[in-house]
Every structure is written in C-alpha cells, then in structure tokens.
N, C-alpha and C positions, 0 to 999 in steps of 0.2 A: 562634233565636239571632240577635242583631242583627249586621248586616254590619259588618265592620271598615272604618273610613274613614281614608283618607289625605288630609290637607288641606294644600295648598301655597299660600302667600300670606297673610300675617298683618298686612295693613294695616288701615285704618280699618274696612273691611267684613269682611274675612276673619277677623280676630281675634274679632269678635262672633259670626260665623256658626259658627266652630269651637267657641267656648264653648257655644253653644246645642246643638250636637250632643253635647257632653260631658254637658250638663245632662239631655239626653234619654236618656242611658244608652248611647250608642254608644261602642265602643272607637275612639279617635282617635289617629292618629299625625300629627304636624305637621312641616313643613319650611319654613324661611324662610332666605333668603340671609343676613340679619342674624339670627344665632342668638339674640341678646338678646330678640327678639320672641317666641321660643318659651317663654321662662321663665314668664310669667304663666299660660300654658295648661298647662305641665308642673306647675305648682303645684296645678291643679285636676284632674289626672289624665291629661293627654295624654302620650304618648311623643314624644320629639323625635328625628327621624331625622337622620343625618349627611349624607345625600345623597338626591336624588329617587329614585334606584334603590332604596335601602334602604327608603324609604317605600313604593314600589310593591310590594316583596316582602312587606310587612307589612300589606297592605290588600286588600280586595275591590273597593272603589270609591275611585278617586282623584279628588279635587276640586281644581280650580284657581280661585283668585280673585286675579288679578294684573293688572298695568297694561295688558298688551296682547300682541300676537303675538310680539314679541321675547322677552319673559319666558317665554311659554308654550313657544316653540321651545327655549329654553335648558333649561328644566326637563324637558321631555320628550325632547329629542333631542340635548342637549349632553353633555358629559362626565359620566358617572354619571347619565345621564338616565333618567327613569322609564319611557319607552315600552317598552323591552325587557322590563321586568318586569310589563307589563300584559296580556300575552297571556291571552285567556280572561276578562278583567276589563272593568270599565267605567271610562271616564274622563269626568268631568262637568266641562265648562268653564263656569264661572259668570262669567268675565271678560267685559268689553265689547269685542267685536271686530266686524269687518265680516262680513256674511253670506258673502261670497266666501271669506274666510279660514276660516270655520267649515266650509264644504264641503271646502276643501282639507285641513283638519285631520282631518276625518272619514275621508277617503281615506287619509291618512298613517297614522292609527291602525289602520284596517282592515288595512293591509299588515303591521302588527305583531300582528294577531290580536285587537285590542281594539275596543270599540265606543264611539263618542263620543256623549254626550248633551250637546247644546248648550243650556245653561240659564242665561242671564244673569238678572239680577234687576231689578225695579223697586222703588226705595226707596233711602234714604240711611242715614246713621249710626244715627239713633234707631230706625227700623224694624228695622235689622239687630240692634241690641242687644235689642230687644223681641221678636224672632222674628216680625215682622210684614211681612216682605218678600213681594212677589209674584214667584213663580218662573215665568219664561217658557221653558218646556221644549220641546225638539224632539229628534227622533230616533225610533227604533222605538217605536211608541205603547205596546205592552205593557211594554216595558222602562222607559219613563217611569213608567207606572202602578206598576210594581214598586218604584220608588224613592220612592213617596209618603211613607212614614214618615220617610225622610231629609229630603225637601223640607219636610215639615210641621214638622220640628224647627227649621227656619230661617225658615219663612214661613207666612203665613196663607192663601195661595191658590196653587194651581198651575194655570197656563193652558197647555194643550197646543196648540202652534203649528204642528205638522206635522213634516216630515222635517228632518234636521240642517241648520242654516243659517237656519231660519225662526224659531228663538228669537232669534237675533241680529238678524234682520230686524224682529222685534217690538220688541226693545230699541232699535234705531235709530229706529223709528217713535215710540216713547214719548219718547226723548230729543230727537228733532226737535221735538216739541210742547213739551217741558219747556224747552228752550233758547230757543225763540221766545217762549214765555210769559214767561219771566224777563226777556228783553230788552225785550219790549213793556211789562211792568209797570214796570220801571225808567224806561223812556223816557216813559211816560205820567205817572208821578209827577213826574218832572223837569219835564215840560211844564206840569203844573198848578202846581207850585211857582213856576216862573218867571212864572206869571200871578197869583200872590198867594194861592193856596190853601195851607192847612196840610196837612201830611202826615196828621195824625190825621183830618181831615175827609175827605180823599180815600180813605184806607183804609176808614173807616167806610162811605162811600158804596159802594165796590166790594164790600165784604163784606156789604152789606145787600141785594144784588140777585142777579141770575142769574149774575153773574161771580164770585161768592164761591167760594173754594176753599181747602183747607188749605195749599197751597203759598204762596199770597199771604199768608195769615195768619202763616205761619212766617217768611217772608222780610221782611215789613214792618219788624219791629224792627231787622233788620240794616241796612236802607236808612236808617232814621231815625237810627241811632246812628253810621253810617259805620264800623262794626266788623263784619267778615265772617269769623267762625270757621268753618272748613271742615267741613261735613257731606258735601259733594260738591265736591271741588276744581275750580276754574275750568279748570285745565289739562286735566282729564279731560273736561269739557264740550266744550272746543275740539277735543280728539281725537275725541270721538264725533260732533260735527257734521261734522268732516272725513270720517269714515266715511259719514255720511249723504249728503254731497255726492258722494262717490265712487260710492256705491250708486245714487244718482239718475242719475248719468252712465251707469252700466251698464244701468239699467232704462228710461231715457228719461223719467223723472219731472221735472217742472218745479217747482222749489221756491225761488222767489225770496226768501221770508221767511227761510228757513233760511240762504240765502247771505248775506243782510244781517246776520243774527245772528252767523254765524260770523266775519264781518269784525270785529265789535265784540269778540267773545271773544278773537280773535287779537291785537287791539290791546291788550286788557287783559293778556293773557299777556306781550306784549312790554314792557309797563310794570311788570312784576314782580309781577303780581297772581295768578299761576298757582296758588299754594298756598293762596290764600284761597278761600272759598266762591264758587260760580259767581254768586251774587248780587253779587259785586264788579264785575260788568259795569256796575253803577250808578256805581261810583267812576271807571271809565274814561270814562263819559259826562260826569261832572262835571269830570274833569280836562281833557277836551277843551275845555270852555267857558272854562277858565282860560287856555288857550293853551299 
C-alpha cells in the first residue's frame, strides 16, 4: 500500500510536485494558507486539510515546499501546527533553507518524535511539472532509500548527500553556481553588445563550444526580449545567495564571485524585479547603464 502523503506549500513548484504524486497514485492531502490554491489539486483527487495539524493526522509522510524558515516554523510549530501530529512519522523538507537551519529543524522534530529528511530540489518550474527534478536528499540513509518511490514520482534522480543538513548544503552549492552563472552570462552578453556584437551571434558562439549548457539556452530568449516570466523568482535567488554567504562565513569559505552576484540580485530586488525570473538580473545591469 502506498504511503499517505501530506503536502504543504502549493506555489510554483509545490503545486506541480503534489500533482505528480497524485498522478503516481499516492493518496495526497494538501494544505496551503491561501485555500484557493488547493482547489485545482482537489479537482484531481487530493483532500484539502483545514490546518497543518489535520494534514499531519491524515498522512504518513509530510512534505513541505515553502518559501523559507518562517513559513516552515509556522506550519510545524504555530497554532494548529503539524509537528505534534508527526510523532513516529517522517517530515520531508524540500524547501530551500540554510544547512544550519536544517540541522536545527532536525533536532526540533526529533524532540517531537519525528524524523526529518532534508531534501531540497535542483530544478525550476518546467522540471517540476515534468517530474524531472533532482532530489538532494539527506538524513538517515535507509530512510531516504525507503522514500525512493515518492521521490521518483517528483524527480528523475535522487542524490544522497549525507546526514540532515547536507541536502541543504548541496542545494546552496548548486544555487551558488547557478546564481553566479546567470550573473556572468548577463554581464558577458551586455559587454559584447556594447562592443557591437549581436545577441544571436554571441549565444550561437557560447552554445557551440565547451560553455554550452541548457540553462543558457533557456535564458537567452528572456534576455533578448527583455521579458522575464518567472520559473525561479529573482527574490528567491537573492534569498538563497544570502544563505550561501552566511554558510561561507560559518565554514570559512572564500566566495568573492557569489558576493558580487548577490549584490546585483539585491539591487535588482530593490528595483522591483523580485517577482520576475532571476534572469532579470540582466535588466538591473541595463538599468544601471541608463543611470
């Protein structure tokens, strides 16, 4: 019999992930602070809980996919929070948080008799919709392996990263690279454009050699059009790069490229671009040139 899943957080990513669990035949109960977001999932078979605690009582595995620690703490430990209903159960946090917070969360849930699986994802809106995310899982290794059918309903690959906190460390490592790559891509194209090169010629050159990658291919049309529909909102990249810098301070890592990139993402957020795709760091650079 398939495990009963409780899914909290139905934003860009969570809605698609919960839908894929339903498609795979799992019984799914959903909760979202904005109850309107539960309706499309209820239409395809999900139960909608009135509170996180009700969700916890109705599941074997609770999954969180929310914006960060504040939302997690409210859902688990706030009024009618899920934590007290998770004794003897699993809590899988797939949200992007710092490694330090993940370790603290594991200890808090252990005190409630629950086990945390720290399992953020690599991928954005389209991979979430297509069930092609990469799951960066950490926690007790056998427990992670036992969740393989759940993870495979949402992703194409599961990478075991170590004890709780290391999934978040891997996520921060991946987003460190992603944020710096996008910043560098936008900067290089703007540099070439100011020197008289066409966008098409630059992208063709980059995609024809060793620097070719799907991310650049996907983001190039956004930069060319100046239109940045969000598959990964810029405000979330800024948040994650702040976690990266905080973690680097704790570990003694020296990451000047990430620090420079964070400055530009923060500027973009301050200019009202936070809800656009993180490729809108390009617009912030262009706006700077206008004064």
